[in-house]
Backbone of each chain as ProteinMPNN parsed JSONL, in Angstrom:
{"seq_chain_A": "MANKIKYGDRELDMGDLSLEQAKQLMARHFPELADPQVDRKEVKGDVVYTFTKKAGRKG", "coords_chain_A": {"N_chain_A": [[81.366, 81.089, -52.821], [78.055, 80.403, -52.255], [74.665, 81.087, -53.172], [71.648, 80.64, -51.518], [68.267, 79.589, -51.25], [65.903, 79.522, -48.707], [63.046, 77.987, -47.5], [60.72, 77.306, -45.176], [61.508, 74.14, -44.155], [63.241, 73.536, -46.15], [65.884, 73.883, -48.553], [67.301, 75.598, -51.367], [69.48, 75.799, -54.05], [70.388, 78.783, -55.46], [71.849, 79.315, -57.691], [72.727, 81.252, -60.451], [70.755, 83.078, -60.136], [69.259, 86.23, -59.413], [68.211, 88.043, -56.455], [65.715, 89.189, -56.857], [64.788, 87.746, -59.048], [64.684, 85.272, -57.869], [62.703, 85.706, -55.99], [60.487, 86.053, -57.666], [60.366, 83.544, -58.794], [59.858, 81.87, -56.606], [57.405, 82.9, -55.847], [55.794, 82.069, -57.903], [55.8, 79.321, -57.625], [54.945, 79.034, -55.018], [52.168, 80.411, -54.055], [51.536, 81.801, -51.725], [53.733, 83.228, -51.181], [53.73, 85.583, -52.565], [54.18, 88.144, -51.68], [56.751, 88.163, -50.082], [58.54, 87.908, -46.944], [61.888, 88.449, -46.657], [64.817, 87.303, -45.304], [68.234, 87.867, -44.907], [71.079, 85.917, -44.44], [74.358, 84.883, -43.541], [75.786, 81.832, -43.783], [78.209, 79.673, -42.988], [79.889, 80.657, -45.017], [78.143, 80.755, -47.137], [75.41, 82.511, -48.629], [72.27, 82.799, -47.338], [68.974, 83.126, -48.135], [66.152, 83.547, -46.432], [62.868, 82.77, -46.844], [59.743, 83.902, -45.787], [56.271, 83.856, -45.092], [54.388, 86.783, -45.048], [52.532, 87.964, -42.278], [49.111, 88.359, -42.527], [46.603, 90.946, -42.257], [43.599, 90.958, -40.383], [40.465, 91.601, -41.671]], "CA_chain_A": [[80.234, 81.459, -51.987], [76.828, 80.068, -52.964], [73.426, 81.704, -52.71], [70.637, 79.622, -51.319], [66.928, 79.99, -50.825], [65.356, 78.655, -47.678], [61.635, 78.191, -47.202], [60.326, 76.216, -44.29], [62.644, 73.285, -43.805], [63.917, 73.15, -47.393], [66.805, 74.844, -49.145], [67.469, 75.471, -52.808], [70.615, 76.556, -54.564], [69.883, 79.78, -56.389], [72.649, 79.389, -58.904], [73.031, 82.617, -60.871], [69.574, 83.918, -60.009], [69.305, 87.35, -58.491], [67.197, 87.922, -55.411], [64.411, 89.505, -57.441], [64.394, 86.598, -59.853], [64.334, 84.197, -56.94], [61.387, 86.039, -55.418], [59.465, 85.762, -58.674], [60.276, 82.095, -58.958], [59.189, 81.3, -55.423], [56.008, 83.343, -55.859], [55.063, 81.256, -58.869], [55.63, 77.969, -57.083], [54.232, 79.134, -53.745], [51.375, 81.649, -54.153], [51.523, 82.557, -50.469], [54.961, 84.037, -51.161], [53.639, 86.686, -53.525], [54.824, 89.283, -51.032], [57.414, 87.468, -48.989], [59.536, 88.546, -46.101], [63.143, 87.77, -46.967], [65.912, 87.597, -44.375], [69.526, 87.455, -45.445], [72.056, 85.476, -43.446], [75.529, 84.176, -44.069], [75.999, 80.59, -43.027], [79.365, 78.899, -43.473], [80.363, 81.211, -46.272], [77.068, 80.843, -48.116], [74.357, 83.474, -48.33], [70.984, 82.102, -47.298], [67.812, 84.002, -48.098], [65.044, 82.812, -45.822], [61.57, 83.307, -47.24], [58.612, 83.619, -44.912], [55.04, 84.514, -45.5], [54.027, 87.891, -44.164], [51.245, 87.78, -41.605], [48.12, 89.274, -43.069], [45.72, 91.582, -41.299], [42.217, 90.525, -40.465], [39.6, 92.702, -42.063]], "C_chain_A": [[78.934, 81.231, -52.776], [75.647, 80.809, -52.353], [72.343, 80.643, -52.627], [69.322, 80.263, -50.895], [66.464, 79.002, -49.77], [63.894, 79.009, -47.437], [61.159, 77.01, -46.375], [61.554, 75.425, -43.891], [63.443, 72.861, -45.032], [64.809, 74.275, -47.881], [66.966, 74.551, -50.623], [68.637, 76.341, -53.223], [70.112, 77.508, -55.646], [70.638, 79.783, -57.705], [72.992, 80.843, -59.215], [71.819, 83.542, -60.77], [69.828, 85.076, -59.067], [68.194, 87.182, -57.464], [65.805, 88.199, -55.982], [63.894, 88.344, -58.292], [63.979, 85.424, -58.96], [62.969, 84.455, -56.315], [60.276, 85.706, -56.406], [59.269, 84.256, -58.817], [59.529, 81.463, -57.789], [57.719, 81.697, -55.397], [55.185, 82.5, -56.829], [54.831, 79.848, -58.339], [54.845, 77.965, -55.777], [53.445, 80.44, -53.749], [51.357, 82.461, -52.861], [52.747, 83.441, -50.33], [54.909, 85.144, -52.218], [54.286, 87.952, -52.976], [55.594, 88.744, -49.836], [58.254, 88.397, -48.129], [60.832, 87.752, -46.273], [64.214, 88.24, -45.986], [67.203, 87.028, -44.94], [70.468, 87.089, -44.316], [73.205, 84.807, -44.152], [75.802, 82.979, -43.17], [77.129, 79.812, -43.699], [79.811, 79.379, -44.847], [79.305, 81.317, -47.349], [76.044, 81.872, -47.663], [73.023, 82.745, -48.42], [69.883, 83.14, -47.177], [66.626, 83.181, -47.594], [63.732, 83.504, -46.163], [60.534, 82.92, -46.195], [57.405, 84.41, -45.406], [54.734, 85.62, -44.517], [52.664, 87.633, -43.562], [50.282, 88.828, -42.115], [47.264, 89.84, -41.966], [44.31, 91.065, -41.488], [41.351, 91.738, -40.751], [38.5, 92.991, -41.085]], "O_chain_A": [[78.748, 81.811, -53.846], [75.64, 81.116, -51.161], [72.152, 79.852, -53.551], [69.286, 81.324, -50.272], [66.618, 77.79, -49.926], [63.547, 80.167, -47.203], [61.193, 75.864, -46.822], [62.518, 75.973, -43.357], [64.238, 71.925, -44.958], [64.535, 75.454, -47.658], [66.794, 73.419, -51.075], [68.758, 77.487, -52.789], [69.491, 77.087, -56.622], [70.104, 80.214, -58.726], [73.483, 81.573, -58.354], [71.856, 84.667, -61.268], [70.517, 84.936, -58.057], [67.348, 86.296, -57.584], [64.837, 87.524, -55.631], [62.71, 88.01, -58.255], [63.043, 84.687, -59.27], [62.175, 83.531, -56.133], [59.247, 85.144, -56.028], [58.145, 83.768, -58.943], [58.663, 80.612, -57.986], [56.875, 80.91, -54.969], [54.004, 82.25, -56.589], [53.78, 79.254, -58.58], [54.156, 76.993, -55.469], [54.02, 81.49, -53.466], [51.181, 83.679, -52.899], [52.795, 84.309, -49.458], [55.95, 85.585, -52.706], [54.869, 88.736, -53.725], [55.136, 88.858, -48.699], [58.622, 89.502, -48.529], [60.864, 86.54, -46.061], [64.476, 89.436, -45.864], [67.264, 85.882, -45.385], [70.637, 87.844, -43.359], [73.045, 84.233, -45.23], [76.017, 83.11, -41.965], [77.002, 79.358, -44.835], [80.077, 78.57, -45.735], [79.557, 81.922, -48.391], [75.836, 82.077, -46.467], [72.692, 82.151, -49.446], [69.862, 83.934, -46.236], [66.168, 82.247, -48.252], [63.514, 84.666, -45.817], [60.455, 81.766, -45.774], [57.519, 85.463, -46.034], [54.809, 85.427, -43.304], [51.753, 87.149, -44.234], [50.585, 90.021, -42.137], [47.201, 89.286, -40.869], [43.88, 90.772, -42.604], [41.508, 92.784, -40.122], [37.701, 93.902, -41.306]]}, "seq_chain_B": "MAKKPTKSASNEPKPITIIVNIFPPRKDKRRVVVSAAPEGEMPVLFEGLFPDRHALLDQAFAAVLKRDPQIVTVKESTPKAAEKKSKAADDDDAEQGGEEVEESVEASDQLVTVESAESNTTSDEDLPEIEGDASSDEEAKFEAQLSDISSTEIETDEEVGNDGEQD", "coords_chain_B": {"N_chain_B": [[30.3, 49.166, -38.129], [32.367, 49.036, -40.841], [35.855, 49.634, -41.134], [37.328, 51.816, -43.442], [39.982, 51.357, -45.734], [42.718, 53.455, -45.239], [43.998, 55.97, -47.345], [47.111, 57.202, -48.096], [47.72, 60.557, -48.599], [50.07, 61.469, -49.614], [50.938, 59.6, -51.424], [49.495, 59.948, -53.699], [49.723, 61.114, -56.984], [50.841, 64.397, -57.742], [50.066, 67.362, -59.577], [52.607, 68.631, -61.696], [54.4, 71.566, -61.735], [55.978, 73.408, -64.146], [58.2, 75.9, -64.819], [59.404, 78.121, -67.153], [61.869, 80.368, -67.515], [62.929, 82.864, -69.57], [65.494, 84.883, -70.106], [66.42, 88.295, -70.901], [68.698, 88.824, -73.637], [72.224, 88.681, -73.103], [75.261, 89.745, -74.215], [74.667, 88.655, -76.682], [73.551, 86.262, -76.004], [70.986, 84.284, -74.743], [69.774, 83.513, -71.585], [68.394, 80.714, -69.999], [66.233, 79.602, -67.522], [64.945, 76.875, -65.954], [62.455, 75.82, -63.836], [61.05, 73.348, -61.799], [58.482, 71.628, -60.082], [56.391, 69.603, -58.015], [53.146, 70.417, -56.613], [53.422, 72.363, -53.701], [55.982, 71.602, -53.119], [59.561, 72.038, -52.946], [61.159, 73.621, -55.632], [63.135, 72.339, -58.414], [66.023, 73.47, -60.057], [67.215, 74.28, -63.294], [69.704, 75.531, -65.362], [70.624, 77.153, -68.404], [71.505, 77.756, -71.849], [69.57, 79.398, -74.443], [69.275, 77.759, -76.828], [69.337, 75.245, -75.681], [66.958, 74.824, -74.407], [64.865, 72.972, -74.625], [66.042, 70.566, -73.858], [66.668, 71.234, -71.26], [64.159, 71.457, -70.148], [63.245, 68.831, -70.315], [65.131, 67.611, -68.654], [64.537, 68.813, -66.205], [61.945, 67.906, -65.715], [62.373, 65.131, -65.576], [64.074, 65.046, -63.37], [62.39, 65.846, -61.308], [60.62, 63.726, -61.219], [62.295, 61.656, -60.479], [63.411, 62.292, -57.99], [63.105, 62.241, -54.376], [60.126, 63.185, -52.58], [59.992, 66.638, -51.897], [58.628, 68.085, -49.821], [57.539, 71.125, -48.499], [57.74, 72.201, -45.224], [56.25, 74.41, -43.12], [56.849, 76.12, -40.23], [55.74, 77.643, -37.122], [56.289, 81.099, -37.159], [57.51, 83.207, -35.409], [58.315, 83.361, -31.921], [57.027, 85.417, -30.576], [54.743, 85.934, -32.024], [53.404, 83.573, -31.599], [52.98, 83.803, -28.871], [51.254, 85.968, -28.802], [49.027, 84.941, -30.075], [48.324, 82.928, -28.289], [47.635, 84.45, -26.077], [45.484, 85.884, -27.023], [43.736, 83.802, -27.464], [43.396, 82.977, -24.819], [42.099, 85.198, -23.763], [39.73, 85.128, -25.162], [38.711, 82.738, -24.194], [38.321, 83.399, -21.545], [36.236, 85.182, -21.685], [34.185, 83.729, -22.889], [34.284, 81.348, -21.594], [34.82, 78.945, -22.699], [35.977, 76.046, -24.549], [39.428, 75.102, -24.928], [41.207, 76.239, -27.705], [43.465, 75.455, -30.162], [45.527, 77.018, -32.51], [46.891, 75.857, -35.397], [48.552, 76.645, -37.672], [49.47, 79.772, -39.317], [47.598, 80.804, -41.34], [44.64, 79.755, -43.152], [45.283, 79.146, -45.739], [47.822, 78.459, -45.66], [50.8, 76.762, -46.45], [50.599, 73.402, -45.873], [51.814, 70.471, -44.613], [51.297, 67.163, -45.544], [51.436, 65.419, -43.388], [51.025, 67.046, -41.122], [48.491, 67.958, -41.644], [47.001, 65.621, -41.507], [47.391, 64.967, -38.847], [46.126, 67.001, -37.456], [43.468, 66.836, -38.043], [40.58, 64.881, -37.486], [38.997, 62.113, -38.663], [36.056, 60.166, -39.372], [37.08, 57.663, -39.612], [39.171, 57.536, -37.842], [38.059, 57.45, -35.392], [37.27, 55.416, -32.581], [35.684, 52.212, -32.852], [32.373, 51.495, -31.832], [30.885, 48.877, -30.504], [28.144, 47.252, -29.642], [28.064, 48.064, -26.879], [26.171, 48.675, -25.014], [23.803, 47.195, -22.924], [20.547, 45.569, -23.018], [19.108, 46.258, -20.753], [20.366, 48.566, -19.872], [19.766, 50.18, -22.01], [17.012, 50.439, -21.701], [16.906, 51.831, -19.299], [18.124, 54.172, -20.06], [16.338, 55.152, -21.991], [14.167, 55.609, -20.304], [15.161, 57.628, -18.713], [15.391, 59.601, -20.626], [12.707, 60.08, -21.235], [11.865, 61.143, -18.841], [13.349, 63.496, -18.727], [12.33, 64.874, -20.949], [9.715, 65.243, -20.163], [9.968, 66.926, -17.912], [11.021, 69.145, -19.208], [8.853, 69.948, -20.719], [7.124, 70.728, -18.702], [8.497, 72.913, -17.601], [8.495, 74.642, -19.763], [5.813, 75.184, -19.973], [5.431, 76.573, -17.592], [6.957, 78.817, -18.003], [5.573, 79.931, -20.084], [3.198, 80.595, -18.791], [4.095, 82.491, -16.96], [4.836, 84.472, -18.677], [2.474, 85.354, -19.634], [1.245, 86.65, -17.594], [0.249, 89.768, -16.217]], "CA_chain_B": [[30.732, 49.933, -39.312], [33.7, 48.568, -41.192], [36.797, 50.711, -41.385], [37.804, 51.865, -44.808], [41.448, 51.501, -45.769], [43.123, 54.85, -45.417], [44.964, 56.189, -48.41], [48.018, 58.284, -47.79], [47.625, 61.57, -49.641], [51.364, 61.709, -50.203], [51.177, 58.666, -52.499], [48.782, 60.351, -54.891], [50.563, 62.018, -57.797], [50.41, 65.778, -57.79], [50.471, 68.02, -60.826], [53.942, 69.218, -61.671], [54.476, 72.896, -62.34], [57.275, 73.693, -64.759], [58.26, 77.315, -65.209], [60.563, 78.411, -67.999], [62.208, 81.785, -67.541], [63.87, 83.201, -70.632], [65.946, 86.219, -69.753], [66.906, 89.083, -72.043], [70.049, 88.384, -74.036], [73.421, 89.408, -72.71], [76.353, 89.343, -75.109], [74.046, 87.846, -77.73], [73.18, 84.938, -75.496], [69.835, 84.268, -73.844], [69.861, 82.511, -70.516], [67.109, 80.077, -69.697], [66.182, 78.91, -66.23], [63.755, 76.037, -65.862], [62.185, 75.347, -62.48], [59.976, 72.366, -61.821], [58.181, 71.045, -58.78], [54.976, 69.347, -57.736], [52.534, 71.412, -55.726], [53.824, 72.335, -52.302], [57.355, 71.125, -52.945], [60.635, 72.937, -53.357], [61.453, 73.332, -57.033], [64.486, 72.022, -58.86], [66.403, 74.466, -61.048], [68.185, 73.95, -64.341], [70.053, 76.732, -66.124], [71.352, 76.895, -69.642], [71.308, 78.732, -72.915], [68.298, 79.278, -75.147], [69.199, 76.579, -77.716], [69.204, 74.017, -74.883], [65.772, 74.948, -73.567], [64.072, 71.738, -74.627], [66.749, 69.594, -73.029], [66.536, 71.66, -69.867], [62.801, 71.127, -69.728], [63.207, 67.378, -70.096], [65.933, 67.305, -67.464], [63.81, 69.248, -65.011], [60.825, 66.988, -65.506], [62.921, 63.847, -65.126], [64.617, 65.217, -62.017], [61.272, 65.883, -60.369], [60.067, 62.38, -61.109], [63.244, 60.737, -59.844], [63.814, 62.636, -56.634], [62.148, 62.031, -53.296], [59.307, 64.399, -52.369], [60.628, 67.721, -51.139], [57.509, 68.877, -49.328], [57.967, 72.215, -47.629], [57.038, 72.275, -43.951], [56.401, 75.739, -42.554], [56.532, 76.132, -38.809], [55.378, 78.93, -36.53], [57.38, 81.995, -37.531], [58.237, 83.804, -34.298], [57.692, 83.061, -30.624], [56.15, 86.513, -30.182], [53.465, 85.715, -32.693], [52.752, 82.47, -30.904], [52.504, 84.283, -27.575], [50.093, 86.828, -29.038], [47.893, 84.087, -30.385], [47.896, 82.234, -27.07], [46.981, 85.429, -25.219], [44.179, 86.157, -27.617], [42.911, 82.626, -27.192], [43.046, 82.989, -23.399], [41.109, 86.248, -23.551], [38.463, 84.639, -25.672], [38.23, 81.707, -23.285], [37.847, 84.038, -20.312], [34.934, 85.793, -21.948], [33.186, 82.73, -23.246], [34.378, 80.182, -20.72], [34.675, 77.793, -23.56], [37.056, 75.08, -24.609], [40.691, 75.607, -25.457], [41.343, 76.002, -29.143], [44.834, 75.7, -30.589], [45.664, 77.28, -33.926], [48.086, 75.132, -35.812], [49.408, 77.464, -38.515], [48.972, 81.14, -39.37], [46.409, 81.023, -42.144], [44.092, 78.516, -43.69], [45.894, 78.82, -47.003], [49.215, 78.164, -45.42], [51.243, 75.47, -46.881], [50.549, 72.43, -44.793], [52.259, 69.17, -45.073], [50.297, 66.118, -45.441], [51.496, 64.823, -42.06], [50.393, 67.926, -40.146], [47.063, 68.022, -41.922], [46.392, 64.402, -41.008], [47.428, 64.91, -37.386], [45.244, 67.989, -36.881], [42.064, 66.538, -38.3], [40.152, 63.515, -37.154], [37.876, 61.699, -39.476], [35.292, 59.081, -38.762], [37.878, 56.449, -39.629], [40.085, 57.531, -36.712], [37.332, 57.26, -34.146], [37.153, 53.989, -32.247], [34.396, 51.612, -33.125], [31.551, 51.166, -30.667], [30.132, 47.683, -30.895], [27.302, 46.567, -28.653], [28.52, 48.301, -25.516], [25.022, 48.883, -24.128], [22.911, 46.039, -22.811], [19.147, 45.945, -23.199], [18.685, 46.928, -19.523], [20.893, 49.929, -19.881], [19.034, 50.942, -23.007], [15.714, 50.756, -21.134], [17.129, 52.892, -18.311], [18.438, 55.386, -20.812], [15.096, 55.663, -22.57], [13.345, 56.124, -19.207], [15.72, 58.928, -18.336], [15.042, 60.543, -21.683], [11.306, 60.468, -21.121], [11.766, 62.013, -17.666], [13.887, 64.808, -19.081], [11.414, 65.548, -21.863], [8.512, 65.655, -19.416], [10.324, 68.095, -17.108], [11.179, 70.281, -20.111], [7.514, 70.424, -21.096], [6.58, 71.447, -17.552], [9.153, 74.227, -17.465], [8.019, 75.482, -20.856], [4.464, 75.655, -19.647], [5.56, 77.57, -16.538], [7.462, 80.06, -18.6], [4.475, 80.514, -20.843], [2.235, 81.189, -17.861], [4.696, 83.705, -16.405], [4.836, 85.533, -19.688], [1.128, 85.869, -19.885], [0.776, 87.447, -16.469], [0.501, 91.211, -16.348]], "C_chain_B": [[32.165, 49.541, -39.613], [34.589, 49.764, -41.487], [37.243, 50.642, -42.834], [39.313, 52.0, -44.778], [41.825, 52.943, -46.058], [44.172, 54.952, -46.495], [45.854, 57.364, -48.014], [47.982, 59.285, -48.937], [48.963, 61.775, -50.317], [51.631, 60.752, -51.347], [50.493, 59.092, -53.786], [49.658, 61.325, -55.673], [49.969, 63.414, -57.841], [50.803, 66.379, -59.132], [51.808, 68.72, -60.65], [53.901, 70.545, -62.406], [55.884, 73.114, -62.857], [57.236, 75.13, -65.262], [59.541, 77.535, -65.979], [60.755, 79.925, -68.032], [63.263, 82.012, -68.614], [64.253, 84.657, -70.429], [66.425, 86.969, -70.99], [68.352, 88.713, -72.367], [71.129, 89.31, -73.486], [74.572, 88.863, -73.543], [75.836, 88.341, -76.147], [73.699, 86.442, -77.279], [72.018, 85.089, -74.522], [70.004, 83.158, -72.827], [68.46, 81.999, -70.209], [67.23, 79.366, -68.358], [64.859, 78.155, -66.164], [63.608, 75.566, -64.424], [60.978, 74.421, -62.535], [59.769, 71.799, -60.43], [56.712, 70.672, -58.74], [54.447, 70.39, -56.757], [53.031, 71.239, -54.289], [55.236, 71.856, -52.059], [58.345, 72.147, -53.455], [61.012, 72.602, -54.797], [62.908, 72.924, -57.244], [64.798, 72.975, -60.011], [67.4, 73.897, -62.038], [68.415, 75.203, -65.168], [70.815, 76.336, -67.377], [71.087, 77.993, -70.641], [70.022, 78.409, -73.684], [68.229, 78.061, -76.068], [68.995, 75.264, -76.966], [67.912, 73.971, -74.075], [64.954, 73.662, -73.514], [64.724, 70.676, -73.758], [66.618, 69.956, -71.554], [65.15, 71.29, -69.332], [62.685, 69.629, -69.43], [63.986, 66.989, -68.85], [65.183, 67.679, -66.187], [62.67, 68.292, -64.698], [61.315, 65.644, -64.986], [63.442, 63.946, -63.698], [63.497, 65.219, -60.981], [60.694, 64.486, -60.162], [60.986, 61.457, -60.319], [63.437, 61.034, -58.372], [62.714, 62.29, -55.634], [61.335, 63.311, -53.095], [60.012, 65.404, -51.46], [59.539, 68.642, -50.609], [58.01, 69.905, -48.331], [57.094, 72.219, -46.387], [57.319, 73.625, -43.338], [55.955, 75.679, -41.119], [56.123, 77.521, -38.388], [56.558, 79.871, -36.682], [58.163, 82.477, -36.329], [57.572, 83.437, -32.991], [56.76, 84.166, -30.171], [54.778, 86.348, -30.813], [52.702, 84.6, -31.999], [52.199, 82.932, -29.562], [51.257, 85.142, -27.754], [48.856, 85.986, -29.301], [47.401, 83.394, -29.129], [47.171, 83.199, -26.153], [45.587, 85.743, -25.749], [43.226, 85.008, -27.35], [42.486, 82.603, -25.737], [41.983, 84.039, -23.129], [39.744, 85.778, -24.02], [37.862, 83.595, -24.725], [37.675, 82.339, -22.02], [36.474, 84.637, -20.523], [33.86, 84.737, -22.137], [33.164, 81.574, -22.26], [34.278, 78.909, -21.509], [35.876, 76.887, -23.522], [38.312, 75.745, -25.144], [40.771, 75.253, -26.939], [42.754, 76.348, -29.531], [44.839, 75.956, -32.092], [46.971, 76.676, -34.402], [49.021, 76.051, -36.58], [48.732, 78.805, -38.718], [47.643, 81.253, -40.105], [45.941, 79.717, -42.734], [44.77, 78.142, -44.985], [47.377, 78.546, -46.868], [49.55, 76.787, -45.932], [51.26, 74.51, -45.704], [50.992, 71.104, -45.349], [51.156, 68.163, -44.863], [50.281, 65.57, -44.03], [50.764, 65.702, -41.067], [48.908, 67.991, -40.385], [46.376, 66.784, -41.357], [46.369, 64.401, -39.473], [46.449, 65.889, -36.781], [43.784, 67.658, -37.084], [41.779, 65.093, -37.916], [38.941, 63.192, -37.985], [37.153, 60.574, -38.752], [36.118, 57.814, -38.683], [38.789, 56.37, -38.415], [39.363, 57.263, -35.408], [37.199, 55.771, -33.865], [35.752, 53.494, -32.513], [33.672, 51.314, -31.821], [30.647, 50.009, -31.077], [29.429, 47.115, -29.666], [27.731, 46.801, -27.222], [27.381, 48.5, -24.552], [24.141, 47.65, -24.127], [21.482, 46.529, -22.932], [18.639, 46.669, -21.959], [19.146, 48.371, -19.511], [20.149, 50.781, -20.897], [17.685, 51.35, -22.45], [15.843, 51.884, -20.118], [17.342, 54.22, -19.004], [17.175, 55.989, -21.4], [14.188, 56.228, -21.492], [13.842, 57.497, -18.786], [15.347, 59.981, -19.361], [13.597, 61.008, -21.538], [11.118, 61.383, -19.929], [12.22, 63.417, -18.01], [12.894, 65.553, -19.963], [10.179, 66.01, -21.125], [8.815, 66.871, -18.571], [10.491, 69.307, -17.99], [9.818, 70.831, -20.503], [6.927, 71.231, -19.955], [7.182, 72.83, -17.435], [8.686, 75.148, -18.561], [6.638, 76.035, -20.544], [4.519, 76.741, -18.583], [6.007, 78.907, -17.104], [6.365, 80.73, -19.361], [3.473, 81.212, -19.943], [2.772, 82.492, -17.285], [4.64, 84.822, -17.422], [3.477, 86.144, -19.886], [0.634, 86.783, -18.777], [1.153, 88.904, -16.688], [1.292, 91.745, -15.138]], "O_chain_B": [[33.059, 49.684, -38.779], [34.136, 50.776, -42.021], [37.498, 49.568, -43.379], [39.867, 52.672, -43.908], [41.32, 53.564, -46.994], [45.104, 54.151, -46.566], [45.348, 58.419, -47.632], [48.184, 58.924, -50.097], [49.011, 62.208, -51.468], [52.48, 61.049, -52.188], [50.878, 58.638, -54.864], [50.255, 62.239, -55.104], [48.756, 63.589, -57.96], [51.774, 65.943, -59.75], [52.098, 69.312, -59.611], [53.432, 70.637, -63.541], [56.859, 73.019, -62.111], [56.352, 75.516, -66.028], [60.628, 77.181, -65.521], [59.899, 80.66, -68.522], [64.347, 81.431, -68.574], [63.421, 85.553, -70.567], [66.789, 86.362, -71.997], [69.124, 88.337, -71.485], [70.971, 90.529, -73.416], [74.82, 87.657, -73.564], [76.476, 87.332, -76.442], [73.569, 85.535, -78.102], [72.058, 85.907, -73.602], [70.333, 82.021, -73.165], [67.488, 82.754, -70.167], [68.186, 78.635, -68.098], [63.787, 78.744, -66.305], [64.532, 74.981, -63.86], [60.006, 74.692, -63.239], [60.719, 71.524, -59.697], [55.88, 71.339, -59.355], [55.212, 71.144, -56.156], [53.056, 70.136, -53.744], [55.651, 71.715, -50.909], [58.021, 73.003, -54.278], [61.169, 71.431, -55.143], [63.773, 73.129, -56.393], [63.934, 73.253, -60.843], [68.302, 73.14, -61.68], [67.472, 75.854, -65.618], [71.538, 75.34, -67.412], [70.514, 79.032, -70.312], [69.471, 77.313, -73.588], [67.202, 77.382, -76.087], [68.534, 74.281, -77.546], [67.787, 73.163, -73.154], [64.412, 73.31, -72.466], [64.046, 69.97, -73.011], [66.474, 69.078, -70.703], [65.012, 70.86, -68.187], [62.102, 69.223, -68.425], [63.549, 66.134, -68.08], [65.203, 66.934, -65.207], [62.461, 67.917, -63.544], [60.732, 65.084, -64.058], [63.264, 63.02, -62.906], [63.648, 64.652, -59.899], [60.323, 64.12, -59.046], [60.523, 60.586, -59.583], [63.612, 60.109, -57.578], [61.558, 62.076, -55.999], [61.811, 64.402, -53.409], [60.549, 65.058, -50.408], [59.526, 69.836, -50.909], [58.801, 69.597, -47.439], [55.866, 72.237, -46.477], [58.47, 73.964, -43.063], [54.843, 75.25, -40.812], [56.151, 78.461, -39.183], [57.694, 79.505, -36.377], [59.356, 82.195, -36.22], [56.361, 83.22, -32.963], [55.795, 83.898, -29.456], [53.761, 86.608, -30.168], [51.485, 84.683, -31.833], [51.11, 82.529, -29.152], [50.318, 85.06, -26.962], [47.769, 86.287, -28.806], [46.193, 83.28, -28.916], [46.191, 82.82, -25.51], [44.631, 85.852, -24.981], [42.052, 85.219, -27.047], [41.347, 82.251, -25.432], [41.062, 83.8, -22.348], [38.732, 86.002, -23.356], [36.654, 83.578, -24.491], [36.672, 81.873, -21.479], [35.636, 84.599, -19.622], [32.757, 84.851, -21.602], [32.146, 80.899, -22.107], [33.72, 77.914, -21.047], [36.69, 76.938, -22.6], [38.255, 76.821, -25.739], [40.453, 74.141, -27.36], [43.205, 77.458, -29.248], [44.232, 75.207, -32.857], [48.035, 76.966, -33.854], [50.173, 76.223, -36.183], [47.571, 78.983, -38.348], [46.666, 81.749, -39.544], [46.674, 78.732, -42.821], [44.841, 76.96, -45.324], [48.091, 78.419, -47.862], [48.776, 75.832, -45.875], [51.867, 74.785, -44.669], [50.58, 70.688, -46.431], [50.224, 68.354, -44.082], [49.205, 65.275, -43.509], [49.977, 65.208, -40.259], [48.132, 68.072, -39.433], [45.287, 66.883, -40.791], [45.426, 63.887, -38.871], [45.966, 65.644, -35.676], [42.935, 68.164, -36.35], [42.638, 64.216, -38.015], [37.965, 63.941, -37.994], [37.567, 60.105, -37.692], [35.9, 56.979, -37.805], [39.152, 55.274, -37.988], [39.991, 56.887, -34.418], [37.037, 54.965, -34.781], [34.773, 54.235, -32.417], [34.29, 50.928, -30.828], [29.752, 50.17, -31.907], [30.067, 46.567, -28.767], [27.765, 45.865, -26.423], [27.613, 48.495, -23.344], [23.778, 47.125, -25.179], [21.222, 47.732, -22.948], [17.831, 47.591, -22.073], [18.385, 49.279, -19.176], [19.926, 51.97, -20.671], [17.237, 52.473, -22.682], [15.005, 52.785, -20.071], [16.813, 55.252, -18.592], [16.964, 57.199, -21.318], [13.503, 57.224, -21.727], [13.055, 58.409, -18.535], [15.025, 61.116, -19.01], [13.3, 62.192, -21.7], [10.305, 62.306, -19.981], [11.579, 64.402, -17.645], [12.644, 66.738, -19.747], [9.642, 67.074, -21.434], [7.99, 67.782, -18.51], [10.139, 70.412, -17.575], [9.645, 72.045, -20.608], [6.312, 72.276, -20.172], [6.471, 73.807, -17.199], [8.495, 76.339, -18.315], [6.338, 77.198, -20.814], [3.765, 77.712, -18.64], [5.506, 79.968, -16.734], [6.219, 81.951, -19.31], [2.96, 82.28, -20.276], [2.039, 83.468, -17.132], [4.422, 85.983, -17.073], [3.349, 87.309, -20.259], [-0.274, 87.589, -18.98], [2.198, 89.231, -17.249], [1.595, 92.936, -15.076]]}, "name": "protein", "num_of_chains": 2, "seq": "MANKIKYGDRELDMGDLSLEQAKQLMARHFPELADPQVDRKEVKGDVVYTFTKKAGRKGMAKKPTKSASNEPKPITIIVNIFPPRKDKRRVVVSAAPEGEMPVLFEGLFPDRHALLDQAFAAVLKRDPQIVTVKESTPKAAEKKSKAADDDDAEQGGEEVEESVEASDQLVTVESAESNTTSDEDLPEIEGDASSDEEAKFEAQLSDISSTEIETDEEVGNDGEQD"}
């Protein structure tokens, strides 16, 4: 069973990274994911963590 | 006006971000994870032990150079959010009676692919050229109309001024 990261239309194999480590990694590569919304799904035996940017509030 | 050759932004090299994560040792071994990606693209990951960190860095850099661009395209998140935006836009239009405005993505700092950015914006290069479509007669008519409009505007301004002065 593999763990994968999904953002937009792209996927990435997490390898041995934990979810927290993956969040930090994605935040560094994508600044808009500093506070991401992460949804967990199981697809064909693999765990897919879908990252989305949280909608911000207008001041 | 001659058209300038358009350069595809995707062909321009982007800076590559390489991140080296060195984790605390477990069983006297430090794990190293190297992630590398150009801006806006999905990173590539390489894992190994601390003594192999330099090789991992080189592998990550080479992998990024060799692979095809992995640009991340983010679409509209939920249909409810899209409906809310459309309703808000309709309300604004009802008040102002203005033109329809479509919002492409959530925020201005949202990751946008080069393709979507090019399709949403129009530059002068995309506009059709206008070459000598007006004849001299039409130009004279146009100038006459302009002078008529300006004269009527002056008259109305004077009328307004007179009305304002009356007690």
